[in-house]
All heavy atoms as a GROMACS GRO file, in nm:
protein
  545
    1MET      N    1   0.081  -0.120   0.003
    1MET     CA    2   0.006   0.004   0.002
    1MET      C    3   0.088   0.122  -0.004
    1MET      O    4   0.203   0.120   0.036
    1MET     CB    5  -0.090   0.002   0.133
    1MET     CG    6  -0.207  -0.090   0.112
    1MET     SD    7  -0.320  -0.083   0.262
    1MET     CE    8  -0.390   0.069   0.241
    2SER      N    9   0.029   0.235  -0.043
    2SER     CA   10   0.106   0.355  -0.036
    2SER      C   11   0.099   0.405   0.108
    2SER      O   12   0.076   0.337   0.197
    2SER     CB   13   0.038   0.463  -0.127
    2SER     OG   14  -0.102   0.491  -0.085
    3ASN      N   15   0.129   0.533   0.131
    3ASN     CA   16   0.136   0.587   0.266
    3ASN      C   17  -0.001   0.642   0.303
    3ASN      O   18  -0.012   0.725   0.394
    3ASN     CB   19   0.236   0.698   0.282
    3ASN     CG   20   0.231   0.798   0.167
    3ASN    OD1   21   0.148   0.782   0.077
    3ASN    ND2   22   0.318   0.895   0.168
    4ARG      N   23  -0.113   0.574   0.258
    4ARG     CA   24  -0.238   0.605   0.302
    4ARG      C   25  -0.278   0.534   0.432
    4ARG      O   26  -0.219   0.427   0.458
    4ARG     CB   27  -0.346   0.566   0.206
    4ARG     CG   28  -0.341   0.653   0.082
    4ARG     CD   29  -0.462   0.613  -0.008
    4ARG     NE   30  -0.463   0.692  -0.127
    4ARG     CZ   31  -0.541   0.681  -0.232
    4ARG    NH1   32  -0.632   0.584  -0.224
    4ARG    NH2   33  -0.528   0.754  -0.333
    5ILE      N   34  -0.352   0.580   0.518
    5ILE     CA   35  -0.394   0.513   0.637
    5ILE      C   36  -0.507   0.399   0.599
    5ILE      O   37  -0.596   0.420   0.529
    5ILE     CB   38  -0.467   0.610   0.738
    5ILE    CG1   39  -0.349   0.701   0.784
    5ILE    CG2   40  -0.516   0.542   0.864
    5ILE    CD1   41  -0.401   0.827   0.866
    6MET      N   42  -0.477   0.280   0.668
    6MET     CA   43  -0.568   0.171   0.631
    6MET      C   44  -0.700   0.195   0.724
    6MET      O   45  -0.690   0.209   0.843
    6MET     CB   46  -0.511   0.035   0.673
    6MET     CG   47  -0.589  -0.072   0.652
    6MET     SD   48  -0.521  -0.237   0.692
    6MET     CE   49  -0.373  -0.238   0.601
    7THR      N   50  -0.807   0.188   0.655
    7THR     CA   51  -0.944   0.208   0.728
    7THR      C   52  -0.989   0.079   0.789
    7THR      O   53  -0.930  -0.034   0.746
    7THR     CB   54  -1.047   0.252   0.627
    7THR    OG1   55  -1.071   0.143   0.536
    7THR    CG2   56  -1.016   0.374   0.555
    8PRO      N   57  -1.064   0.081   0.886
    8PRO     CA   58  -1.117  -0.041   0.956
    8PRO      C   59  -1.180  -0.127   0.855
    8PRO      O   60  -1.164  -0.254   0.860
    8PRO     CB   61  -1.206   0.003   1.055
    8PRO     CG   62  -1.168   0.141   1.098
    8PRO     CD   63  -1.113   0.207   0.970
    9ALA      N   64  -1.259  -0.079   0.759
    9ALA     CA   65  -1.332  -0.165   0.661
    9ALA      C   66  -1.214  -0.238   0.572
    9ALA      O   67  -1.240  -0.360   0.557
    9ALA     CB   68  -1.415  -0.083   0.575
   10LEU      N   69  -1.115  -0.160   0.538
   10LEU     CA   70  -1.005  -0.235   0.461
   10LEU      C   71  -0.933  -0.342   0.534
   10LEU      O   72  -0.904  -0.447   0.486
   10LEU     CB   73  -0.910  -0.131   0.396
   10LEU     CG   74  -0.799  -0.190   0.320
   10LEU    CD1   75  -0.852  -0.267   0.204
   10LEU    CD2   76  -0.710  -0.076   0.270
   11ALA      N   77  -0.916  -0.309   0.660
   11ALA     CA   78  -0.841  -0.410   0.747
   11ALA      C   79  -0.932  -0.537   0.760
   11ALA      O   80  -0.873  -0.644   0.759
   11ALA     CB   81  -0.813  -0.349   0.892
   12LEU      N   82  -1.064  -0.517   0.777
   12LEU     CA   83  -1.150  -0.638   0.783
   12LEU      C   84  -1.145  -0.714   0.650
   12LEU      O   85  -1.145  -0.838   0.659
   12LEU     CB   86  -1.294  -0.594   0.815
   12LEU     CG   87  -1.395  -0.702   0.823
   12LEU    CD1   88  -1.367  -0.792   0.931
   12LEU    CD2   89  -1.536  -0.638   0.848
   13ILE      N   90  -1.154  -0.648   0.537
   13ILE     CA   91  -1.153  -0.724   0.407
   13ILE      C   92  -1.028  -0.798   0.405
   13ILE      O   93  -1.023  -0.918   0.361
   13ILE     CB   94  -1.166  -0.620   0.295
   13ILE    CG1   95  -1.311  -0.566   0.295
   13ILE    CG2   96  -1.132  -0.678   0.165
   13ILE    CD1   97  -1.328  -0.441   0.203
   14LEU      N   98  -0.906  -0.733   0.443
   14LEU     CA   99  -0.783  -0.805   0.431
   14LEU      C  100  -0.779  -0.927   0.520
   14LEU      O  101  -0.720  -1.033   0.500
   14LEU     CB  102  -0.665  -0.704   0.456
   14LEU     CG  103  -0.646  -0.610   0.350
   14LEU    CD1  104  -0.535  -0.508   0.387
   14LEU    CD2  105  -0.615  -0.666   0.206
   15ALA      N  106  -0.832  -0.903   0.646
   15ALA     CA  107  -0.830  -1.019   0.740
   15ALA      C  108  -0.919  -1.133   0.700
   15ALA      O  109  -0.890  -1.253   0.720
   15ALA     CB  110  -0.876  -0.958   0.870
   16LEU      N  111  -1.030  -1.097   0.632
   16LEU     CA  112  -1.114  -1.217   0.587
   16LEU      C  113  -1.056  -1.294   0.477
   16LEU      O  114  -1.108  -1.402   0.439
   16LEU     CB  115  -1.254  -1.152   0.545
   16LEU     CG  116  -1.342  -1.096   0.662
   16LEU    CD1  117  -1.463  -1.033   0.613
   16LEU    CD2  118  -1.368  -1.205   0.764
   17GLN      N  119  -0.955  -1.243   0.412
   17GLN     CA  120  -0.890  -1.313   0.299
   17GLN      C  121  -0.802  -1.429   0.350
   17GLN      O  122  -0.778  -1.509   0.268
   17GLN     CB  123  -0.814  -1.212   0.204
   17GLN     CG  124  -0.900  -1.114   0.129
   17GLN     CD  125  -0.809  -1.016   0.050
   17GLN    OE1  126  -0.701  -1.010   0.071
   17GLN    NE2  127  -0.882  -0.943  -0.031
   18ASP      N  128  -0.762  -1.422   0.471
   18ASP     CA  129  -0.680  -1.530   0.529
   18ASP      C  130  -0.768  -1.658   0.556
   18ASP      O  131  -0.875  -1.653   0.606
   18ASP     CB  132  -0.619  -1.487   0.662
   18ASP     CG  133  -0.516  -1.382   0.651
   18ASP    OD1  134  -0.457  -1.361   0.544
   18ASP    OD2  135  -0.490  -1.325   0.751
   19PRO      N  136  -0.728  -1.770   0.501
   19PRO     CA  137  -0.803  -1.886   0.502
   19PRO      C  138  -0.804  -1.948   0.645
   19PRO      O  139  -0.703  -1.941   0.719
   19PRO     CB  140  -0.733  -1.986   0.414
   19PRO     CG  141  -0.592  -1.929   0.415
   19PRO     CD  142  -0.595  -1.791   0.429
   20VAL      N  143  -0.912  -2.006   0.689
   20VAL     CA  144  -0.920  -2.080   0.817
   20VAL      C  145  -0.871  -2.227   0.778
   20VAL      O  146  -0.924  -2.287   0.694
   20VAL     CB  147  -1.064  -2.087   0.867
   20VAL    CG1  148  -1.073  -2.174   0.978
   20VAL    CG2  149  -1.108  -1.948   0.893
   21LEU      N  150  -0.770  -2.270   0.850
   21LEU     CA  151  -0.708  -2.399   0.812
   21LEU      C  152  -0.780  -2.517   0.890
   21LEU      O  153  -0.791  -2.620   0.833
   21LEU     CB  154  -0.558  -2.393   0.850
   21LEU     CG  155  -0.473  -2.297   0.767
   21LEU    CD1  156  -0.328  -2.294   0.826
   21LEU    CD2  157  -0.489  -2.310   0.615
   22VAL      N  158  -0.820  -2.491   1.014
   22VAL     CA  159  -0.873  -2.601   1.098
   22VAL      C  160  -0.991  -2.535   1.180
   22VAL      O  161  -0.978  -2.425   1.236
   22VAL     CB  162  -0.781  -2.662   1.188
   22VAL    CG1  163  -0.852  -2.760   1.276
   22VAL    CG2  164  -0.677  -2.731   1.109
   23ARG      N  165  -1.103  -2.604   1.193
   23ARG     CA  166  -1.210  -2.558   1.284
   23ARG      C  167  -1.229  -2.678   1.382
   23ARG      O  168  -1.262  -2.788   1.333
   23ARG     CB  169  -1.342  -2.532   1.214
   23ARG     CG  170  -1.334  -2.403   1.134
   23ARG     CD  171  -1.465  -2.376   1.070
   23ARG     NE  172  -1.460  -2.283   0.964
   23ARG     CZ  173  -1.493  -2.155   0.981
   23ARG    NH1  174  -1.530  -2.113   1.105
   23ARG    NH2  175  -1.476  -2.066   0.885
   24GLU      N  176  -1.219  -2.651   1.508
   24GLU     CA  177  -1.236  -2.761   1.598
   24GLU      C  178  -1.273  -2.709   1.742
   24GLU      O  179  -1.256  -2.585   1.763
   24GLU     CB  180  -1.104  -2.849   1.614
   24GLU     CG  181  -0.988  -2.771   1.664
   24GLU     CD  182  -0.864  -2.856   1.657
   24GLU    OE1  183  -0.835  -2.928   1.560
   24GLU    OE2  184  -0.783  -2.846   1.748
   25PHE      N  185  -1.343  -2.789   1.814
   25PHE     CA  186  -1.383  -2.755   1.952
   25PHE      C  187  -1.262  -2.780   2.046
   25PHE      O  188  -1.183  -2.873   2.037
   25PHE     CB  189  -1.494  -2.829   2.008
   25PHE     CG  190  -1.623  -2.807   1.920
   25PHE    CD1  191  -1.671  -2.881   1.834
   25PHE    CD2  192  -1.692  -2.684   1.957
   25PHE    CE1  193  -1.788  -2.861   1.766
   25PHE    CE2  194  -1.809  -2.661   1.883
   25PHE     CZ  195  -1.857  -2.744   1.784
   26ILE      N  196  -1.248  -2.694   2.160
   26ILE     CA  197  -1.156  -2.709   2.255
   26ILE      C  198  -1.197  -2.820   2.349
   26ILE      O  199  -1.121  -2.898   2.402
   26ILE     CB  200  -1.134  -2.575   2.327
   26ILE    CG1  201  -1.061  -2.486   2.240
   26ILE    CG2  202  -1.047  -2.601   2.461
   26ILE    CD1  203  -1.046  -2.338   2.298
   27TYR      N  204  -1.329  -2.836   2.375
   27TYR     CA  205  -1.373  -2.946   2.458
   27TYR      C  206  -1.514  -2.983   2.408
   27TYR      O  207  -1.583  -2.914   2.350
   27TYR     CB  208  -1.396  -2.900   2.610
   27TYR     CG  209  -1.466  -2.765   2.631
   27TYR    CD1  210  -1.601  -2.763   2.621
   27TYR    CD2  211  -1.397  -2.651   2.644
   27TYR    CE1  212  -1.674  -2.650   2.650
   27TYR    CE2  213  -1.472  -2.530   2.660
   27TYR     CZ  214  -1.605  -2.529   2.661
   27TYR     OH  215  -1.670  -2.416   2.676
   28ASP      N  216  -1.555  -3.110   2.445
   28ASP     CA  217  -1.684  -3.156   2.403
   28ASP      C  218  -1.791  -3.133   2.514
   28ASP      O  219  -1.907  -3.101   2.477
   28ASP     CB  220  -1.679  -3.313   2.382
   28ASP     CG  221  -1.597  -3.347   2.263
   28ASP    OD1  222  -1.612  -3.278   2.156
   28ASP    OD2  223  -1.522  -3.444   2.262
   29GLN      N  224  -1.750  -3.148   2.641
   29GLN     CA  225  -1.845  -3.121   2.746
   29GLN      C  226  -1.760  -3.024   2.855
   29GLN      O  227  -1.654  -3.081   2.899
   29GLN     CB  228  -1.892  -3.239   2.818
   29GLN     CG  229  -2.022  -3.296   2.762
   29GLN     CD  230  -2.081  -3.392   2.848
   29GLN    OE1  231  -2.013  -3.492   2.893
   29GLN    NE2  232  -2.199  -3.382   2.883
   30ALA      N  233  -1.819  -2.914   2.884
   30ALA     CA  234  -1.742  -2.817   2.973
   30ALA      C  235  -1.777  -2.864   3.118
   30ALA      O  236  -1.885  -2.908   3.143
   30ALA     CB  237  -1.793  -2.679   2.957
   31PRO      N  238  -1.681  -2.844   3.208
   31PRO     CA  239  -1.709  -2.869   3.350
   31PRO      C  240  -1.777  -2.754   3.423
   31PRO      O  241  -1.784  -2.747   3.543
   31PRO     CB  242  -1.570  -2.889   3.411
   31PRO     CG  243  -1.482  -2.815   3.315
   31PRO     CD  244  -1.542  -2.822   3.185
   32PHE      N  245  -1.835  -2.663   3.335
   32PHE     CA  246  -1.908  -2.545   3.401
   32PHE      C  247  -2.025  -2.517   3.299
   32PHE      O  248  -2.026  -2.553   3.186
   32PHE     CB  249  -1.811  -2.420   3.394
   32PHE     CG  250  -1.725  -2.407   3.275
   32PHE    CD1  251  -1.780  -2.354   3.166
   32PHE    CD2  252  -1.596  -2.464   3.276
   32PHE    CE1  253  -1.698  -2.346   3.039
   32PHE    CE2  254  -1.521  -2.443   3.155
   32PHE     CZ  255  -1.573  -2.391   3.044
   33PRO      N  256  -2.128  -2.450   3.352
   33PRO     CA  257  -2.250  -2.431   3.276
   33PRO      C  258  -2.242  -2.311   3.180
   33PRO      O  259  -2.318  -2.301   3.085
   33PRO     CB  260  -2.357  -2.407   3.380
   33PRO     CG  261  -2.293  -2.351   3.498
   33PRO     CD  262  -2.151  -2.427   3.500
   34SER      N  263  -2.157  -2.218   3.197
   34SER     CA  264  -2.149  -2.102   3.122
   34SER      C  265  -1.998  -2.051   3.102
   34SER      O  266  -1.923  -2.063   3.187
   34SER     CB  267  -2.234  -1.994   3.188
   34SER     OG  268  -2.227  -1.866   3.111
   35CYS      N  269  -1.975  -1.998   2.986
   35CYS     CA  270  -1.842  -1.942   2.965
   35CYS      C  271  -1.859  -1.805   2.887
   35CYS      O  272  -1.955  -1.785   2.820
   35CYS     CB  273  -1.749  -2.041   2.888
   35CYS     SG  274  -1.790  -2.060   2.713
   36HIS      N  275  -1.765  -1.718   2.911
   36HIS     CA  276  -1.773  -1.585   2.834
   36HIS      C  277  -1.636  -1.520   2.823
   36HIS      O  278  -1.534  -1.573   2.885
   36HIS     CB  279  -1.869  -1.491   2.912
   36HIS     CG  280  -1.823  -1.456   3.057
   36HIS    ND1  281  -1.841  -1.549   3.153
   36HIS    CD2  282  -1.749  -1.357   3.111
   36HIS    CE1  283  -1.785  -1.508   3.270
   36HIS    NE2  284  -1.732  -1.387   3.240
   37CYS      N  285  -1.620  -1.420   2.742
   37CYS     CA  286  -1.499  -1.349   2.726
   37CYS      C  287  -1.376  -1.421   2.687
   37CYS      O  288  -1.270  -1.424   2.743
   37CYS     CB  289  -1.472  -1.271   2.855
   37CYS     SG  290  -1.356  -1.129   2.833
   38SER      N  291  -1.400  -1.502   2.576
   38SER     CA  292  -1.284  -1.586   2.524
   38SER      C  293  -1.189  -1.516   2.440
   38SER      O  294  -1.222  -1.405   2.380
   38SER     CB  295  -1.343  -1.706   2.446
   38SER     OG  296  -1.422  -1.653   2.334
   39THR      N  297  -1.070  -1.561   2.436
   39THR     CA  298  -0.960  -1.499   2.347
   39THR      C  299  -0.876  -1.602   2.302
   39THR      O  300  -0.863  -1.714   2.359
   39THR     CB  301  -0.886  -1.386   2.435
   39THR    OG1  302  -0.804  -1.325   2.349
   39THR    CG2  303  -0.806  -1.453   2.541
   40ILE      N  304  -0.804  -1.580   2.197
   40ILE     CA  305  -0.707  -1.670   2.133
   40ILE      C  306  -0.590  -1.588   2.084
   40ILE      O  307  -0.616  -1.484   2.032
   40ILE     CB  308  -0.771  -1.756   2.027
   40ILE    CG1  309  -0.677  -1.872   1.985
   40ILE    CG2  310  -0.816  -1.673   1.910
   40ILE    CD1  311  -0.734  -1.978   1.891
   41VAL      N  312  -0.473  -1.644   2.102
   41VAL     CA  313  -0.355  -1.572   2.057
   41VAL      C  314  -0.254  -1.682   2.002
   41VAL      O  315  -0.258  -1.806   2.048
   41VAL     CB  316  -0.290  -1.496   2.179
   41VAL    CG1  317  -0.234  -1.587   2.286
   41VAL    CG2  318  -0.178  -1.408   2.131
   42GLU      N  319  -0.185  -1.633   1.904
   42GLU     CA  320  -0.082  -1.724   1.848
   42GLU      C  321   0.058  -1.689   1.920
   42GLU      O  322   0.095  -1.572   1.912
   42GLU     CB  323  -0.068  -1.703   1.693
   42GLU     CG  324   0.036  -1.793   1.632
   42GLU     CD  325   0.038  -1.779   1.485
   42GLU    OE1  326  -0.018  -1.688   1.429
   42GLU    OE2  327   0.104  -1.857   1.424
   43THR      N  328   0.123  -1.783   1.980
   43THR     CA  329   0.251  -1.761   2.036
   43THR      C  330   0.365  -1.842   1.958
   43THR      O  331   0.329  -1.909   1.862
   43THR     CB  332   0.253  -1.823   2.188
   43THR    OG1  333   0.249  -1.962   2.180
   43THR    CG2  334   0.138  -1.763   2.268
   44LYS      N  335   0.484  -1.832   1.992
   44LYS     CA  336   0.590  -1.890   1.924
   44LYS      C  337   0.575  -2.045   1.943
   44LYS      O  338   0.623  -2.121   1.859
   44LYS     CB  339   0.725  -1.848   1.973
   44LYS     CG  340   0.757  -1.877   2.111
   44LYS     CD  341   0.895  -1.820   2.148
   44LYS     CE  342   0.937  -1.837   2.294
   44LYS     NZ  343   0.957  -1.976   2.330
   45ASP      N  344   0.499  -2.086   2.051
   45ASP     CA  345   0.491  -2.229   2.068
   45ASP      C  346   0.355  -2.286   2.018
   45ASP      O  347   0.324  -2.399   2.044
   45ASP     CB  348   0.501  -2.255   2.222
   45ASP     CG  349   0.634  -2.229   2.266
   45ASP    OD1  350   0.734  -2.253   2.192
   45ASP    OD2  351   0.653  -2.171   2.384
   46GLY      N  352   0.270  -2.196   1.956
   46GLY     CA  353   0.140  -2.243   1.905
   46GLY      C  354   0.039  -2.159   1.955
   46GLY      O  355   0.054  -2.051   2.013
   47LEU      N  356  -0.086  -2.203   1.937
   47LEU     CA  357  -0.215  -2.132   1.973
   47LEU      C  358  -0.246  -2.151   2.131
   47LEU      O  359  -0.230  -2.265   2.176
   47LEU     CB  360  -0.334  -2.176   1.897
   47LEU     CG  361  -0.326  -2.150   1.742
   47LEU    CD1  362  -0.441  -2.203   1.672
   47LEU    CD2  363  -0.307  -1.999   1.708
   48VAL      N  364  -0.291  -2.039   2.190
   48VAL     CA  365  -0.339  -2.048   2.341
   48VAL      C  366  -0.468  -1.981   2.339
   48VAL      O  367  -0.490  -1.867   2.276
   48VAL     CB  368  -0.233  -1.979   2.422
   48VAL    CG1  369  -0.286  -1.976   2.565
   48VAL    CG2  370  -0.099  -2.048   2.419
   49ALA      N  371  -0.573  -2.044   2.402
   49ALA     CA  372  -0.698  -1.988   2.420
   49ALA      C  373  -0.734  -1.971   2.570
   49ALA      O  374  -0.677  -2.057   2.650
   49ALA     CB  375  -0.810  -2.068   2.356
   50ALA      N  376  -0.801  -1.871   2.612
   50ALA     CA  377  -0.838  -1.848   2.750
   50ALA      C  378  -0.992  -1.801   2.760
   50ALA      O  379  -1.035  -1.735   2.659
   50ALA     CB  380  -0.749  -1.757   2.820
   51TRP      N  381  -1.055  -1.832   2.865
   51TRP     CA  382  -1.196  -1.787   2.884
   51TRP      C  383  -1.232  -1.798   3.027
   51TRP      O  384  -1.167  -1.873   3.103
   51TRP     CB  385  -1.289  -1.870   2.793
   51TRP     CG  386  -1.284  -2.012   2.821
   51TRP    CD1  387  -1.374  -2.081   2.904
   51TRP    CD2  388  -1.198  -2.111   2.785
   51TRP    NE1  389  -1.345  -2.216   2.913
   51TRP    CE2  390  -1.236  -2.239   2.837
   51TRP    CE3  391  -1.090  -2.108   2.691
   51TRP    CZ2  392  -1.162  -2.356   2.820
   51TRP    CZ3  393  -1.021  -2.231   2.657
   51TRP    CH2  394  -1.058  -2.345   2.726
   52PHE      N  395  -1.345  -1.728   3.072
   52PHE     CA  396  -1.395  -1.741   3.200
   52PHE      C  397  -1.503  -1.851   3.195
   52PHE      O  398  -1.580  -1.852   3.098
   52PHE     CB  399  -1.470  -1.614   3.238
   52PHE     CG  400  -1.367  -1.498   3.265
   52PHE    CD1  401  -1.346  -1.405   3.169
   52PHE    CD2  402  -1.302  -1.486   3.395
   52PHE    CE1  403  -1.263  -1.306   3.188
   52PHE    CE2  404  -1.213  -1.384   3.404
   52PHE     CZ  405  -1.203  -1.291   3.316
   53GLY      N  406  -1.512  -1.939   3.298
   53GLY     CA  407  -1.613  -2.033   3.310
   53GLY      C  408  -1.666  -2.047   3.450
   53GLY      O  409  -1.588  -2.037   3.541
   54GLY      N  410  -1.791  -2.072   3.458
   54GLY     CA  411  -1.853  -2.079   3.586
   54GLY      C  412  -2.013  -2.082   3.575
   54GLY      O  413  -2.064  -2.099   3.465
   55THR      N  414  -2.083  -2.060   3.681
   55THR     CA  415  -2.230  -2.055   3.673
   55THR      C  416  -2.281  -1.930   3.603
   55THR      O  417  -2.378  -1.938   3.529
   55THR     CB  418  -2.295  -2.073   3.814
   55THR    OG1  419  -2.238  -1.970   3.900
   55THR    CG2  420  -2.268  -2.210   3.870
   56ASP      N  421  -2.214  -1.816   3.633
   56ASP     CA  422  -2.259  -1.695   3.566
   56ASP      C  423  -2.142  -1.585   3.600
   56ASP      O  424  -2.072  -1.596   3.698
   56ASP     CB  425  -2.384  -1.645   3.630
   56ASP     CG  426  -2.468  -1.547   3.549
   56ASP    OD1  427  -2.422  -1.523   3.423
   56ASP    OD2  428  -2.566  -1.493   3.599
   57GLU      N  429  -2.138  -1.489   3.498
   57GLU     CA  430  -2.042  -1.375   3.525
   57GLU      C  431  -2.048  -1.322   3.657
   57GLU      O  432  -2.150  -1.285   3.703
   57GLU     CB  433  -2.063  -1.280   3.402
   57GLU     CG  434  -1.949  -1.181   3.400
   57GLU     CD  435  -1.966  -1.097   3.274
   57GLU    OE1  436  -2.038  -1.120   3.200
   57GLU    OE2  437  -1.889  -0.986   3.278
   58GLY      N  438  -1.935  -1.299   3.725
   58GLY     CA  439  -1.927  -1.239   3.858
   58GLY      C  440  -1.950  -1.328   3.972
   58GLY      O  441  -1.942  -1.282   4.086
   59LYS      N  442  -1.991  -1.451   3.953
   59LYS     CA  443  -2.015  -1.551   4.059
   59LYS      C  444  -1.878  -1.600   4.119
   59LYS      O  445  -1.775  -1.596   4.052
   59LYS     CB  446  -2.091  -1.668   4.019
   59LYS     CG  447  -2.229  -1.632   3.959
   59LYS     CD  448  -2.320  -1.578   4.070
   59LYS     CE  449  -2.455  -1.555   4.016
   59LYS     NZ  450  -2.538  -1.514   4.116
   60ASP      N  451  -1.885  -1.647   4.248
   60ASP     CA  452  -1.768  -1.699   4.319
   60ASP      C  453  -1.698  -1.814   4.243
   60ASP      O  454  -1.573  -1.837   4.269
   60ASP     CB  455  -1.788  -1.729   4.461
   60ASP     CG  456  -1.814  -1.594   4.545
   60ASP    OD1  457  -1.787  -1.490   4.495
   60ASP    OD2  458  -1.886  -1.609   4.654
   61ASP      N  459  -1.770  -1.890   4.175
   61ASP     CA  460  -1.712  -2.014   4.120
   61ASP      C  461  -1.648  -1.988   3.975
   61ASP      O  462  -1.610  -2.082   3.920
   61ASP     CB  463  -1.815  -2.124   4.103
   61ASP     CG  464  -1.923  -2.092   4.007
   61ASP    OD1  465  -1.949  -1.973   3.964
   61ASP    OD2  466  -2.004  -2.188   3.971
   62VAL      N  467  -1.650  -1.863   3.931
   62VAL     CA  468  -1.591  -1.840   3.799
   62VAL      C  469  -1.444  -1.848   3.801
   62VAL      O  470  -1.383  -1.784   3.892
   62VAL     CB  471  -1.636  -1.701   3.738
   62VAL    CG1  472  -1.557  -1.664   3.616
   62VAL    CG2  473  -1.780  -1.700   3.720
   63CYS      N  474  -1.378  -1.920   3.709
   63CYS     CA  475  -1.230  -1.944   3.696
   63CYS      C  476  -1.192  -1.896   3.557
   63CYS      O  477  -1.274  -1.897   3.464
   63CYS     CB  478  -1.198  -2.084   3.727
   63CYS     SG  479  -1.243  -2.138   3.883
   64ILE      N  480  -1.062  -1.875   3.547
   64ILE     CA  481  -1.006  -1.866   3.409
   64ILE      C  482  -0.952  -1.995   3.368
   64ILE      O  483  -0.873  -2.060   3.426
   64ILE     CB  484  -0.900  -1.751   3.406
   64ILE    CG1  485  -0.951  -1.615   3.453
   64ILE    CG2  486  -0.831  -1.747   3.276
   64ILE    CD1  487  -0.851  -1.511   3.479
   65TYR      N  488  -0.997  -2.038   3.247
   65TYR     CA  489  -0.951  -2.165   3.188
   65TYR      C  490  -0.865  -2.129   3.073
   65TYR      O  491  -0.883  -2.025   2.998
   65TYR     CB  492  -1.074  -2.250   3.141
   65TYR     CG  493  -1.156  -2.297   3.247
   65TYR    CD1  494  -1.254  -2.220   3.311
   65TYR    CD2  495  -1.141  -2.432   3.298
   65TYR    CE1  496  -1.332  -2.267   3.410
   65TYR    CE2  497  -1.213  -2.488   3.399
   65TYR     CZ  498  -1.307  -2.399   3.461
   65TYR     OH  499  -1.378  -2.452   3.560
   66VAL      N  500  -0.753  -2.209   3.056
   66VAL     CA  501  -0.665  -2.194   2.940
   66VAL      C  502  -0.642  -2.320   2.872
   66VAL      O  503  -0.634  -2.426   2.934
   66VAL     CB  504  -0.524  -2.143   3.005
   66VAL    CG1  505  -0.424  -2.125   2.900
   66VAL    CG2  506  -0.546  -2.015   3.077
   67SER      N  507  -0.624  -2.321   2.739
   67SER     CA  508  -0.590  -2.431   2.664
   67SER      C  509  -0.487  -2.402   2.560
   67SER      O  510  -0.494  -2.299   2.493
   67SER     CB  511  -0.724  -2.486   2.593
   67SER     OG  512  -0.696  -2.593   2.521
   68ARG      N  513  -0.395  -2.495   2.541
   68ARG     CA  514  -0.285  -2.472   2.446
   68ARG      C  515  -0.298  -2.587   2.331
   68ARG      O  516  -0.320  -2.698   2.364
   68ARG     CB  517  -0.151  -2.491   2.518
   68ARG     CG  518  -0.032  -2.465   2.427
   68ARG     CD  519   0.099  -2.483   2.501
   68ARG     NE  520   0.110  -2.597   2.569
   68ARG     CZ  521   0.161  -2.717   2.510
   68ARG    NH1  522   0.202  -2.716   2.384
   68ARG    NH2  523   0.168  -2.828   2.582
   69HIS      N  524  -0.287  -2.536   2.212
   69HIS     CA  525  -0.306  -2.632   2.101
   69HIS      C  526  -0.166  -2.696   2.087
   69HIS      O  527  -0.063  -2.630   2.057
   69HIS     CB  528  -0.339  -2.561   1.972
   69HIS     CG  529  -0.376  -2.661   1.860
   69HIS    ND1  530  -0.269  -2.697   1.776
   69HIS    CD2  531  -0.489  -2.707   1.820
   69HIS    CE1  532  -0.332  -2.782   1.691
   69HIS    NE2  533  -0.458  -2.780   1.715
   70ASP      N  534  -0.154  -2.826   2.106
   70ASP     CA  535  -0.024  -2.888   2.098
   70ASP      C  536  -0.003  -2.974   1.978
   70ASP      O  537   0.088  -3.061   1.976
   70ASP     CB  538  -0.009  -2.974   2.227
   70ASP     CG  539  -0.108  -3.084   2.237
   70ASP    OD1  540  -0.188  -3.109   2.144
   70ASP    OD2  541  -0.105  -3.160   2.341
   71GLY      N  542  -0.082  -2.956   1.875
   71GLY     CA  543  -0.061  -3.041   1.761
   71GLY      C  544  -0.128  -2.988   1.642
   71GLY      O  545  -0.121  -3.029   1.530
   0.00000   0.00000   0.00000
């Protein structure tokens, strides 16, 4: 690109051009009834995902769960 500023719409179009290589679930049955606020990041060692899980947002039993893609 030239020295123009990339607009959010153009950034979205470019991001959507990247192919999805694999779609899979992290778990089949969760040990909690509800999850929210998930995130995924690519590290030098692979993909890492994290999310809150528990009965409901703000409850005492909510924990942060983490999963690393190892293959």
